[in-house]
Backbone as a ProteinNet text record, in pm:
[ID]
protein_1_A
[PRIMARY]
MRKACYQSSRHSGCRVVGVPGHQEHQAAQMRAPLCLLLLVAHAVDMLSLHRRKKQAGAGLGGNCTGCVICSEENGCSTCQQRLFLFIRREGIRQYGKCVHDCPLGFFGIRGQEANRCKKCGATCESCFSQDFCIRCKRRFHLYKGKCLPTCPPGTLTHQSTRECQEECEPSPWGSWSPCIHNGKTCGSGWGLETRVREAGPAKQEETASCRVLSESRKCPIKRPCPGERNPRQKSRKDRRQRKDRKLERRPQQPGSQ
[TERTIARY]
-12865.9	-12892.1	-12849.7	-12797.2	-12762.1	-12800.6	-12809.8	-12849.5	-12726.5	-12703.6	-12590.9	-12644.3	-12599.8	-12644.3	-12537	-12579.3	-12486.3	-12539.7	-12453.4	-12492.1	-12406.5	-12470.9	-12400.9	-12454.6	-12401.8	-12446.9	-12590.6	-12636.1	-12772.4	-12866.2	-12813.8	-12903.3	-12843.2	-12928	-12886.7	-12990.6	-12948	-13043.7	-12971.9	-13046	-12991.3	-13043.9	-12963.5	-13008.5	-12966.3	-13032	-13007.3	-12897.6	-12796.4	-12683.6	-12689.7	-12678.2	-12686	-12555.4	-12564	-12450.5	-12440.9	-12320.4	-12310.4	-12368	-12442.2	-12503.8	-12410	-12462.6	-12384.6	-12340.6	-12423.4	-12390.1	-12278.1	-12283.4	-12178.5	-12044.9	-12047.6	-11925	-11863.9	-11946.9	-11898.5	-11839.1	-11900.7	-11849.7	-11711.1	-11694.2	-11563.3	-11457.1	-11493.7	-11398.5	-11362.3	-11453.9	-11426.5	-11341.1	-11354.1	-11275.7	-11127.6	-11095.1	-10955.1	-10870.8	-10911.6	-10830.2	-10822.2	-10931.2	-10929.3	-10825.4	-10817.1	-10715.2	-10574.7	-10557	-10426.3	-10390	-10489.3	-10465.8	-10427.8	-10492.4	-10458.8	-10317.1	-10277.8	-10141.6	-10038.4	-10066.5	-9974.8	-9966.5	-10078.9	-10078.6	-9999.7	-10013.8	-9938.6	-9788	-9751.9	-9609.7	-9553.2	-9631.4	-9587	-9568.5	-9661.2	-9647.9	-9523.3	-9497.4	-9378.2	-9250.6	-9250	-9133.7	-9111.8	-9219	-9207.6	-9156.5	-9204	-9158.4	-9009.8	-8968.5	-8826.9	-8741.9	-8790.3	-8716.5	-8703.9	-8811.3	-8805.8	-8706.8	-8705.6	-8609.9	-8467.1	-8447.1	-8313.8	-8269	-8359.9	-8327.1	-8301.8	-8376.9	-8354.3	-8215.2	-8175.6	-8041.1	-7935.9	-7961.1	-7866	-7861.8	-7976.6	-7980.7	-7903.2	-7902	-7828.3	-7682.7	-7649.9	-7513.7	-7479.8	-7582.3	-7560.5	-7531.2	-7504.1	-7477.7	-7500.3	-7459.2	-7476.6	-7341.4	-7260	-7126.5	-7134.6	-7063	-7059.5	-7177	-7269.3	-7389.4	-7365.9	-7433.6	-7441.8	-7572	-7681	-7811.1	-7857.7	-7893.5	-7929.7	-8041	-8131.2	-8239	-8243.9	-8297.2	-8302.7	-8400.1	-8504.6	-8607.7	-8568.4	-8516.2	-8491.4	-8344.4	-8255.9	-8114.2	-8066.7	-7968.8	-7906.4	-7996.8	-7997.9	-8066.9	-7971.1	-7855.8	-7752.4	-7616.5	-7530.8	-7400.5	-7288.6	-7175.5	-7056.3	-7011.9	-6924	-6877.7	-6806	-6826.8	-6768.4	-6835.5	-6926.1	-6999.3	-7131.6	-7182.3	-7309.9	-7419.6	-7535.4	-7651.3	-7727	-7728.8	-7799	-7925.7	-8039.1	-8168.9	-8229.5	-8254.9	-8316.3	-8460.9	-8551.5	-8693.5	-8752.2	-8840.5	-8912.8	-9057.8	-9142.4	-9281.6	-9291.1	-9350.8	-9363.6	-9250.7	-9160.8	-9050.2	-8921.6	-8829.8	-8701.5	-8591.9	-8472.4	-8359.1	-8241.3	-8176.7	-8064.7	-7932.1	-7831	-7697.4	-7595.5	-7487.2	-7381.4	-7273.2	-7241.4	-7147.5	-7044.2	-6927.1	-6822.4	-6852.2	-6908.1	-6943.7	-7085.9	-7159.5	-7298.1	-7299.9	-7397.7	-7402.8	-7439.9	-7434	-7466.1	-7609.3	-7625.5	-7757.4	-7783.9	-7685.9	-7699.9	-7574	-7586.3	-7472.3	-7476.2	-7360.8	-7350.9	-7365.3	-7437.3	-7453.6	-7407.8	-7311.9	-7263.9	-7334.8	-7383.5	-7453.7	-7399.1	-7448.7	-7402	-7449.5	-7571.6	-7626.2	-7596.6	-7602.6	-7582.9	-7540.5	-7471.9	-7435.5	-7527.6	-7590	-7690.1	-7662	-7711.8	-7709.3	-7843.2	-7835.9	-7957.1	-7961.7	-8080.2	-8098.5	-8075.6	-8010.4	-7988.7	-8121.2	-8116	-8234.3	-8285.4	-8405.6	-8470.1	-8396.3	-8323.9	-8254.7	-8107.1	-8057.4	-7914.8	-7888.9	-7783	-7736.7	-7638.8	-7557.4	-7471.2	-7456.4	-7430.6	-7428.1	-7333	-7290.8	-7206.5	-7292.8	-7403.7	-7500	-7637	-7734.3	-7870.6	-7880.3	-7795.4	-7802.8	-7690.1	-7604.9	-7492.1	-7476.2	-7511.9	-7502	-7363.2	-7316	-7189.2	-7214.3	-7319.8	-7357.4	-7508.9	-7561.5	-7707.1	-7757.4	-7886.4	-7949.7	-7967.1	-8008.4	-8024.8	-8122.1	-8093.1	-8175.2	-8160.4	-8064.2	-8038.2	-7891.4	-7862.7	-7729.2	-7680	-7553.8	-7495.7	-7438.4	-7481.4	-7430.6	-7421.3	-7297.5	-7269.8	-7344.8	-7338.6	-7398.1	-7547.1	-7609.8	-7752.9	-7775.8	-7881.1	-7920	-8034.7	-8008.5	-8104.5	-8149.8	-8272.5	-8318.4	-8234	-8188.5	-8102.7	-7994.6	-7883.9	-7776.4	-7818.3	-7778	-7815.7	-7745.8	-7794.2	-7729.6	-7583.9	-7503.2	-7361.6	-7279	-7342	-7269.9	-7298.9	-7212.5	-7227.1	-7226.1	-7287.2	-7293.3	-7173.1	-7101	-6991.3	-7053.6	-7013	-7080.1	-7067.5	-6951.3	-6930.3	-6981.7	-6967.2	-7007.3	-7141.5	-7194.8	-7319.9	-7310.3	-7192.8	-7174.2	-7188.8	-7243.1	-7256.1	-7128.3	-7056.9	-6930.9	-6939.2	-6859	-6857.5	-6818.6	-6884	-6858.8	-6715.2	-6664	-6531.7	-6447.4	-6322.6	-6226.1	-6113	-6088.9	-5985.8	-5846.1	-5765.2	-5625.3	-5542.5	-5417	-5332.7	-5310.7	-5282.3	-5255.7	-5127.2	-5129.8	-5010.9	-4917.7	-4809	-4711.3	-4765.4	-4711.6	-4750.7	-4694.2	-4773.8	-4729.8	-4635.3	-4564	-4480	-4565	-4504.2	-4574.1	-4596.4	-4717.8	-4754.6	-4824.7	-4788.2	-4855.7	-4876.2	-5002.7	-5038.2	-4983.6	-4989.9	-4946.2	-4796.1	-4718.5	-4573.6	-4523.2	-4410.1	-4347	-4228.5	-4212.3	-4102.9	-4157.6	-4076.2	-4117.8	-4100.9	-4178.6	-4172.2	-4312.4	-4323.6	-4453.4	-4502.5	-4633.8	-4695.6	-4772.8	-4772.2	-4848.5	-4927.6	-4971.1	-5047	-4983.6	-4979.7	-4940.9	-5056.4	-5072.8	-5190	-5146.9	-5223.8	-5206.2	-5343.5	-5348.6	-5474.8	-5467.4	-5584.7	-5598.4	-5729.9	-5731	-5848.4	-5921.1	-6052	-6134.6	-6175.1	-6107.4	-6131.1	-6229.5	-6277.1	-6368.8	-6306.4	-6392.8	-6343.9	-6280.9	-6335.2	-6283.5	-6263.8	-6172.6	-6142.7	-6260.9	-6338.7	-6449.8	-6569.3	-6563.7	-6672.7	-6642.1	-6746.7	-6731.2	-6812.5	-6749.6	-6819.7	-6750.7	-6827.8	-6771.3	-6738.2	-6609.3	-6563.9	-6496.5	-6512.7	-6460.7	-6313.8	-6247.9	-6108.5	-6106	-6037.8	-6028.8	-5897.9	-5901.5	-5780.7	-5784	-5664.5	-5652.4	-5532.8	-5539.8	-5434.7	-5392.1	-5272.1	-5222.1	-5127.8	-5110.4	-5022.4	-4876.8	-4796	-4653.4	-4575.1	-4455.1	-4373.2	-4295.7	-4286.7	-4207.4	-4079.9	-3966.1	-3838.1	-3743.2	-3785.9	-3696.3	-3730	-3634.1	-3663.9	-3677	-3757.5	-3776	-3653.8	-3625.7	-3511.7	-3525.5	-3414.5	-3416.6	-3462.2	-3505.7	-3550.4	-3447.2	-3432.6	-3340.7	-3409.7	-3323.1	-3375.6	-3436.3	-3555.1	-3617.3	-3535.4	-3460.5	-3377.6	-3261.4	-3201.2	-3093.1	-3144.4	-3260.4	-3319.3	-3347.1	-3395	-3426.2	-3297.6	-3191.9	-3065	-3009.2	-3018.5	-2970.4	-3052.1	-3180.4	-3265.2	-3226.4	-3196	-3157.7	-3024.6	-2931.1	-2804	-2822.8	-2907.3	-2933	-2997.4	-3091.1	-3155.7	-3054.7	-2965.4	-2865.3	-2769.5	-2730.1	-2641.2	-2708.4	-2835.8	-2906.7	-2913.8	-2932.7	-2938.6	-2803.6	-2693.5	-2562	-2534.4	-2580.9	-2560.7	-2638.6	-2752.6	-2836.7	-2791.4	-2708.5	-2667.8	-2577.2	-2603.1	-2520.5	-2383	-2281.2	-2143.9	-2117.7	-2032.4	-1998.2	-1896.5	-1899.5	-1803.2	-1661.1	-1567.2	-1426.6	-1388.8	-1489.7	-1457.7	-1437.8	-1325.7	-1295.9	-1303.5
-5571.6	-5465.5	-5513.1	-5416.6	-5449.6	-5332.3	-5356.9	-5254	-5213.3	-5083.1	-5029.4	-4946.4	-4972	-4901.5	-4804.9	-4696.4	-4594.3	-4536.8	-4467.2	-4406.9	-4283.7	-4175.2	-4051.4	-3994.2	-3877.9	-3816.4	-3771.1	-3741.3	-3691.3	-3795	-3872.3	-3962.8	-4101.1	-4197.3	-4335.6	-4403.2	-4503.1	-4572.6	-4652.5	-4698.7	-4780.1	-4727	-4749.7	-4709.8	-4817.9	-4818.6	-4918.5	-4867.2	-4948.9	-4914.4	-5003.5	-4938.5	-5014.1	-5088.3	-5203.3	-5285.4	-5280.8	-5261.6	-5254	-5378	-5352.1	-5462.1	-5524.1	-5616.6	-5687.2	-5595.7	-5501.6	-5411.1	-5315.7	-5262.9	-5173.9	-5247.4	-5371.6	-5450.2	-5471.5	-5497.7	-5512.2	-5381.7	-5268.6	-5138.9	-5113	-5150.3	-5131	-5217.8	-5338.6	-5425.7	-5373.8	-5308.8	-5255.3	-5129.2	-5052.3	-4930	-4959.2	-5069.3	-5100.2	-5117.4	-5197.9	-5207.3	-5076.1	-4996.5	-4868.9	-4775.4	-4774.4	-4690.6	-4737.4	-4869.5	-4923.4	-4886.4	-4893.1	-4856	-4709.4	-4622.2	-4480	-4455.4	-4528.3	-4514.8	-4557.8	-4667.9	-4715.1	-4614.5	-4559	-4460.4	-4336.4	-4294.6	-4177.9	-4206.6	-4327.1	-4363.5	-4366.7	-4419.1	-4422.4	-4281.5	-4191	-4052.1	-3986.2	-4010.5	-3951.8	-4008.3	-4139.2	-4200.3	-4145.7	-4128.6	-4073.9	-3930.3	-3852.3	-3714.5	-3710.3	-3800.6	-3806.8	-3847.6	-3940.9	-3985.1	-3872.9	-3797.4	-3686	-3579.2	-3552.5	-3454.3	-3503.3	-3633.8	-3690.3	-3687.6	-3722.3	-3719	-3576.6	-3482.6	-3342.8	-3298.9	-3341.4	-3308.7	-3373.4	-3499.8	-3567	-3501.3	-3456	-3389.5	-3258.2	-3193.2	-3069.3	-3092.4	-3216.3	-3245.9	-3187.7	-3151.7	-3096.9	-2947.2	-2891.8	-2749	-2709.3	-2588.7	-2538.6	-2527.2	-2629.9	-2628.2	-2615	-2520.1	-2499.6	-2422.7	-2379.9	-2311.4	-2160.5	-2097	-1951.9	-1906.5	-1978.9	-1952.9	-2082.8	-2076.5	-2197.6	-2165.8	-2261.1	-2248.2	-2372.9	-2358.2	-2471.3	-2577.2	-2537.3	-2631.3	-2706.7	-2636.6	-2696.7	-2709.3	-2668	-2681.9	-2581.3	-2622.9	-2532.3	-2513.3	-2393.7	-2363.9	-2307.1	-2256.8	-2207.2	-2247.9	-2301.6	-2352.5	-2259.8	-2280	-2208.6	-2258.3	-2180.9	-2214.9	-2349.7	-2428.1	-2560.1	-2671.3	-2639.5	-2742.8	-2770.6	-2892.7	-2932.8	-2928.1	-2880.9	-2880	-3011.3	-3088.3	-3217	-3202	-3224.4	-3210.3	-3348.4	-3380.6	-3508.4	-3481.8	-3547.6	-3526.3	-3638.4	-3598.8	-3693.9	-3647.7	-3713.1	-3669.4	-3533	-3437.6	-3302.2	-3211.6	-3263.9	-3184.7	-3217.7	-3124	-3144.4	-3079	-3139.3	-3091.4	-3075.2	-2962.3	-2934.7	-2950.1	-2996.7	-3015	-2986.8	-2920.3	-2889.5	-2996.8	-3059.3	-3170.9	-3148.2	-3211.2	-3204.8	-3301.6	-3418.6	-3519.3	-3566	-3583.2	-3629.2	-3774.9	-3813.2	-3951.3	-4050.7	-4178.1	-4285.4	-4271	-4285.1	-4269.7	-4129.3	-4038.7	-3901.7	-3863.5	-3763.3	-3710.3	-3557.9	-3495.7	-3352	-3276	-3165.5	-3075	-2936	-2882.4	-2748.3	-2646.3	-2541	-2436.2	-2300.2	-2199.5	-2063.1	-2013	-2051.5	-2002.7	-2097.4	-2229	-2325.3	-2458.8	-2536.6	-2674	-2766.6	-2859.1	-2943.5	-3091.4	-3172.3	-3317.7	-3361.6	-3430.9	-3478	-3629.2	-3683.1	-3826.9	-3899.8	-4017.6	-4100.9	-4160.7	-4228.3	-4293.8	-4403.7	-4448.7	-4545.1	-4678.2	-4714.7	-4843.5	-4833	-4710.1	-4689	-4689.3	-4756.9	-4749	-4633.2	-4609.3	-4492	-4451.4	-4323.1	-4275.2	-4158.4	-4134.1	-4020.1	-3901.3	-3930.8	-3828.6	-3895.5	-3819.6	-3873.1	-3983.3	-3976.5	-4071.2	-4173.5	-4173.8	-4266.9	-4326.3	-4453.8	-4524	-4586.2	-4592.7	-4658.2	-4795.7	-4808.5	-4936.7	-4942.5	-5062.9	-5080.5	-5142.3	-5128.1	-5191.7	-5341.4	-5413.1	-5557.7	-5590.8	-5703.2	-5755.7	-5673.4	-5580.7	-5506.3	-5523.7	-5507.6	-5533	-5407.8	-5374.8	-5252.9	-5280.6	-5201	-5214.2	-5075.1	-5029.6	-4900	-4786.8	-4786.2	-4677.6	-4690.3	-4797.1	-4819.2	-4941.9	-4939.5	-5053.1	-5126.3	-5250.1	-5328	-5449.7	-5497.8	-5619.5	-5741.3	-5752.6	-5863.4	-5809.1	-5880.6	-5839.7	-5864.4	-5778.7	-5796.9	-5918.6	-5967.6	-6083.6	-6054.8	-6158.9	-6144	-6098.9	-6085.2	-6043.9	-6140.5	-6137.1	-6219.6	-6131.1	-6178.5	-6102.9	-6135.2	-6032.1	-6050.6	-6072.7	-6179.1	-6220.5	-6117.5	-6057	-5967.3	-5825.8	-5775.9	-5637.7	-5628.1	-5739.6	-5742.7	-5652.1	-5648.9	-5575.6	-5670.8	-5619.5	-5697.8	-5678.6	-5787.5	-5781.8	-5870.5	-5835.9	-5913.4	-6057	-6150.6	-6291.7	-6329.8	-6281.5	-6324.4	-6202.7	-6209.1	-6106.2	-6171.4	-6132	-6198.3	-6172.6	-6277.1	-6266.3	-6216.7	-6178.3	-6133.7	-6246.8	-6208.7	-6307.2	-6384	-6512.9	-6595.1	-6582.2	-6658.3	-6654.7	-6731.3	-6697.8	-6767.4	-6908.7	-7000.7	-7139.9	-7157.8	-7271	-7296.2	-7301.6	-7267.9	-7270.5	-7416.3	-7452.9	-7591.6	-7600.4	-7704.2	-7734.6	-7884.8	-7926.1	-8068.6	-8142.6	-8077.5	-8140.3	-8143.1	-8079.5	-8079.9	-7936.3	-7926.9	-7796	-7778.2	-7871	-7862.5	-7883.1	-7855	-7869.1	-7738.3	-7721.5	-7599	-7548.2	-7421	-7362.8	-7277.5	-7270.7	-7186.2	-7273.3	-7227	-7294.5	-7193.6	-7236	-7149.4	-7152.2	-7036.6	-7028.1	-6967.7	-7008.7	-6973.9	-6925.6	-6834.3	-6794.1	-6786.8	-6805.3	-6812.6	-6723.8	-6691.9	-6629.9	-6677.3	-6695	-6748.6	-6637.6	-6634.7	-6538.5	-6603.4	-6567	-6628.4	-6548.8	-6604.3	-6532.2	-6404.4	-6303.6	-6174.4	-6183.5	-6265.4	-6282.2	-6429.8	-6460.2	-6599.5	-6670.3	-6596.9	-6663.7	-6684.2	-6629.7	-6650.2	-6770.8	-6838	-6952.1	-6925.8	-6938.6	-6916.2	-6996.1	-7040.2	-7113	-7010.5	-6984.3	-6881.6	-6946.8	-6889.1	-6947	-6910.4	-6987.7	-6963.4	-6894.4	-6781.8	-6705.8	-6739.9	-6749.2	-6781.2	-6707.5	-6691	-6632.2	-6696	-6703.5	-6767.5	-6675	-6700.1	-6623.8	-6712	-6676.3	-6752.8	-6725.2	-6827.9	-6813.9	-6902.1	-6862.1	-6943.8	-7050.8	-7170.2	-7278.8	-7292.7	-7269.3	-7267.9	-7377.1	-7458.6	-7561.9	-7697.1	-7759.4	-7889.5	-7997.9	-8093.9	-8205.6	-8297.8	-8374	-8467.2	-8568.8	-8590.3	-8683.6	-8622.8	-8502	-8433.6	-8328.1	-8306.9	-8206.6	-8071.7	-7973.9	-7839.3	-7824.4	-7773.9	-7762.3	-7679	-7582.1	-7502.1	-7585.1	-7662.7	-7749.1	-7852.3	-7904.3	-8003.8	-7944.6	-7823.9	-7762	-7731.7	-7693.9	-7669.3	-7798.3	-7907.3	-8035.9	-8078.1	-8055.8	-8092	-8011.2	-7882.9	-7800.5	-7849.7	-7888.7	-7939.5	-8070.1	-8160	-8286.1	-8261.8	-8170.3	-8140.7	-8083	-7998.6	-7939.3	-8045	-8141.7	-8249.2	-8335.5	-8362.1	-8445.4	-8374.8	-8245.5	-8169.6	-8174.6	-8166.5	-8171.5	-8308	-8412.8	-8546.8	-8568.1	-8509.9	-8529.3	-8440.5	-8341.8	-8250.3	-8326.9	-8321.1	-8394.3	-8332	-8419.5	-8373.2	-8314.6	-8212.5	-8149.6	-8234.3	-8239.5	-8319.1	-8271.1	-8361.8	-8330.4	-8306.3	-8300.4	-8280.9	-8416.3	-8433.7	-8561.9	-8540.1
6270.5	6368	6506.6	6589.1	6726.5	6815.8	6946.3	7042.6	7122.7	7131.3	7207.6	7323.3	7446.3	7567.6	7613.3	7674.5	7722.4	7852.2	7924.6	8052.5	8075.7	8115.1	8146.7	8276.6	8313	8440.2	8432.6	8314.9	8299.5	8239.9	8143.2	8071.1	8068.3	8050.7	8030.2	7944.8	7871.1	7786.6	7679.5	7580.7	7471.9	7338.8	7234	7099.1	6998.8	6885.9	6782.1	6688.4	6672.4	6583.4	6459.6	6339.2	6214.6	6184.4	6123	6081.4	5928.8	5869.9	5722.5	5657.3	5551	5479.3	5376.6	5299	5198.8	5086.5	5042.1	4933.1	4972.2	5096.5	5141.7	5150.5	5186.5	5194	5054.7	4954.6	4817.6	4764.4	4794.5	4750.4	4808.5	4936.2	4998.7	4932.6	4894.2	4826.3	4687.4	4619.5	4486.3	4492.9	4601.5	4612	4634.8	4695.9	4725.6	4598.3	4500.2	4376.5	4300.5	4307.8	4237.1	4296.2	4427.2	4491.4	4454.9	4449.1	4412.3	4269.2	4178.9	4040	4027.1	4103.3	4099.2	4149.2	4251.7	4302.5	4197.6	4127.7	4023.9	3909.6	3869.2	3760.6	3800.4	3923.2	3969.9	3969.6	4011.9	4012.6	3870.8	3774.9	3635.6	3580.4	3613.6	3567.6	3624.7	3750.9	3811.8	3749.2	3719.7	3656.7	3516.8	3441.1	3305.4	3309.1	3404.2	3417.5	3451.5	3539.7	3576.6	3457.2	3375	3258.6	3155.7	3136.1	3041	3085.9	3214.4	3264.6	3246.9	3269.1	3254.4	3108.9	3015.4	2873.4	2825.5	2880.3	2843.8	2885.7	3004.9	3050.8	2963.8	2921.1	2833.2	2697	2647.6	2518.5	2520.4	2633.1	2644.5	2677.5	2709.3	2747.9	2883.9	2960.9	3093.5	3089.3	2971.1	2958.3	2813.1	2780.6	2644.8	2575.1	2586.2	2527.3	2375.3	2321	2176.5	2121.7	2207.9	2161.1	2153.5	2058.5	2052.1	2115.5	2084.7	2145.9	2210.2	2338.2	2411.9	2509.5	2528.9	2627	2713	2834.2	2926.3	2879	2810	2767	2641.3	2540.9	2409.5	2373.2	2461.7	2433.8	2331.9	2251.2	2154.1	2032.2	1983.6	1857.4	1753.6	1799.8	1709.8	1766.3	1678.6	1722.2	1677.7	1740.4	1698.4	1560.8	1499	1365.3	1366.2	1258.4	1236.2	1316.2	1406.2	1479.2	1409.4	1427.5	1367.8	1474	1435.5	1523.3	1507.7	1613.8	1613.7	1696.2	1634.9	1700.5	1720.9	1846.9	1881.5	1921.5	1852	1875.5	1961	2051.7	2135.3	2145.2	2066.9	2062.8	1996	2066.8	2012.5	2060.1	2142.4	2194.1	2119.6	2120.1	2055.9	2139.1	2131.1	2207.8	2112.1	2116.6	2028.7	2100.6	2028.4	2083.5	1974.8	2010.3	1915.1	1923.7	1809.7	1807	1697.4	1717.3	1614.3	1499.6	1531.9	1431.6	1456.9	1350.1	1364	1409.5	1491.9	1542.4	1433.3	1469.7	1375.6	1324.5	1194.3	1133.3	1082.2	1097.9	1051.2	972.2	888.6	815.7	823.3	814	829.9	699.8	706.1	592.1	636.3	565.3	596.5	509	573.7	501.6	537.7	470.5	495.4	630.7	668.9	795.3	911.4	886.1	995	937	1019.4	986.6	1065.1	994.8	1059.9	1036.5	1127.4	1112.3	1055.2	942.9	877.2	880.9	895.4	910.9	779.3	787.8	669.4	621.9	508.1	455.4	547.3	522	610.9	616.1	510.4	507.2	542.2	563.6	592.4	742.9	782	920.8	937.3	838.1	833.4	687.8	664.7	527.4	514.7	390.9	358.4	317	252.6	212.3	202.6	163.2	153.1	48.3	-53.3	-164.4	-164.9	-62.3	-62	77.5	88.5	216.7	231.6	355.4	387.1	446.6	524.1	582.5	591.3	568.7	564.8	694.4	715.4	829	801.4	904.9	891.2	777.3	711.6	601.3	473	469.3	346.5	309.2	179.5	126.5	54.9	77.5	22	-116.6	-213.1	-350.4	-410.9	-429.5	-491.9	-422.8	-289	-211.7	-188.6	-237.3	-219.7	-132	-54.5	29.2	-38.6	-79	-155.8	-75.9	-99.8	-29.8	-63.6	-188.3	-231.1	-324	-331.9	-422.4	-567.1	-659.2	-799.8	-859.7	-972.1	-1037	-1071.4	-1058.4	-1086	-967.8	-850.3	-730.3	-616.6	-515.7	-396.8	-274.1	-164.7	-40.1	46.8	86.4	181.5	319.4	386.5	509.2	620.8	637.7	752.1	726.5	605.6	576.7	505	456.1	379.5	255.5	193.8	69.4	-48.8	-157.3	-280	-361.6	-384.9	-458.5	-581.5	-679.7	-803.4	-774.6	-842.7	-818.5	-851	-965.4	-1010.5	-1044.8	-1004.9	-1039.5	-1118.2	-1243.9	-1325.2	-1270.3	-1273.9	-1233.6	-1351.2	-1330.9	-1443.3	-1543.9	-1668.3	-1772.5	-1739.7	-1771.5	-1754.6	-1873.7	-1871.7	-1981	-2101.8	-2219.9	-2342.3	-2340.9	-2388.2	-2396	-2514.3	-2521.7	-2641	-2767.4	-2876.7	-3005.3	-3047.1	-3079	-3106.5	-3241.7	-3318.6	-3444.7	-3452.1	-3462.8	-3465.3	-3342.6	-3229.3	-3106.4	-3086.5	-3176.4	-3167.2	-3152.8	-3082.3	-3065.5	-3159.9	-3251.7	-3347.8	-3487.7	-3585.3	-3724	-3796.7	-3898.7	-3977.9	-4003.1	-4025.9	-4054.5	-3937.7	-3927.4	-3826.1	-3726.4	-3601.2	-3496.8	-3414.6	-3298.1	-3207.3	-3068.8	-3005	-2865.6	-2787.6	-2662.7	-2582.7	-2444.7	-2390.8	-2251.1	-2184.6	-2054.4	-1982	-1857.9	-1806.7	-1675.3	-1615.1	-1484.3	-1416.9	-1343.4	-1356.6	-1283.4	-1152.2	-1045	-915	-833	-719.1	-630.9	-579.5	-556.8	-511.5	-374.2	-284.5	-149.8	-121.4	-32.3	-3.6	59.1	141.2	207.7	116.9	-6.3	-100	-187.7	-226.7	-316.8	-441.6	-555.7	-681.9	-790.6	-888.1	-1001.7	-1108.8	-1126.6	-1219.7	-1339.3	-1455.4	-1578.3	-1597.9	-1681.3	-1717.5	-1852.5	-1861	-1984	-2054.5	-2185.8	-2263	-2396	-2454.1	-2586.8	-2656.4	-2788.8	-2868.8	-2981.8	-3034.7	-3148	-3230.1	-3358.2	-3446.2	-3412	-3432.8	-3404.5	-3501.7	-3541.1	-3632.4	-3555.5	-3616.9	-3559.5	-3642.1	-3580.8	-3652.1	-3604.6	-3510.4	-3457.9	-3520	-3590.3	-3652.4	-3546.6	-3577.6	-3486.3	-3491	-3385.6	-3387.1	-3500	-3577.5	-3688.8	-3819.2	-3816.1	-3936.9	-3974.4	-4107	-4155.4	-4163.5	-4160.3	-4175.3	-4314.1	-4326.1	-4458.8	-4556	-4508.6	-4599.1	-4655.1	-4561.4	-4608.3	-4707.4	-4682.9	-4773.4	-4910.7	-4913.4	-5042.2	-5120.6	-5051.3	-5120	-5181.3	-5105.7	-5157.2	-5277	-5274.9	-5388.5	-5511.9	-5491.5	-5606.6	-5666.5	-5579.4	-5631.7	-5709.3	-5655.9	-5724.5	-5860.3	-5868.3	-5995.5	-6094.9	-6042	-6129.8	-6183.2	-6097.6	-6141.2	-6247.4	-6231.1	-6329.1	-6464	-6460.6	-6585.3	-6657.1	-6581	-6642.7	-6704.8	-6641.5	-6693.8	-6823.2	-6835.5	-6952.8	-7070.7	-7045.2	-7153.2	-7252.9	-7387	-7487.7	-7495.9	-7522.5	-7531.3	-7673.1	-7678.4	-7806.7	-7884.5	-8019.5	-8098.1	-8074.3	-8060.9	-8043.2	-7898.4	-7808.8	-7665.6	-7603.5	-7533.7	-7468	-7318.8
[MASK]
+++++++++++++++++++++++++++++++++++++++++++++++++++++++++++++++++++++++++++++++++++++++++++++++++++++++++++++++++++++++++++++++++++++++++++++++++++++++++++++++++++++++++++++++++++++++++++++++++++++++++++++++++++++++++++++++++++++++++++++++++++++++++++++++++

């Protein structure tokens, strides 16, 4: 408490003036952060409102290009022929835009009444239809239009595209080997000839242990080995020798000289 004195043309004197106590001082200190918090909340609301208005303008493309029916709040609701209606949702609001091609993550569906952009599956980054993905999101692998957590057995992951590809792709068949019998390519009788093809990795950057495929077939060997006679010639000589021996053993007729 303090005493304050005053003087005027009519009156003069002193009066007691109250001094703020400790509780009033604490209340004043608590009101200051509250006011600051309210100011920050107001600024955030204004920024959010500005962002929504900006996104709405972007959703409309700044105008109603390609639209048949358009509103300032929700954009296009009906597009011209051959254009797709792309609807972008934000909370409970939606904005329509007419586009020639649907954006990434959507695919186009043409209908009798309207052409629309429909969202791909949850694991697809881009797709041709609801059931056929073209590219998968991270941590998923593309296999025959499906996005899978891991590639199925017998396939490998392509590093750049994350596609599941067959481990081995067979190469064309090679030429037939020479006809061989008992380790020799000459002689008489039948032998075997073989051809092979290797199943190599599908891509150069992939590494896989692939088997070698081979097949064999019977083949005739008609070339005599060096130092050996032709079996046909040998058989003819044997027949002549047998015939000569028979003639020698035949008894001579009486009176024949």
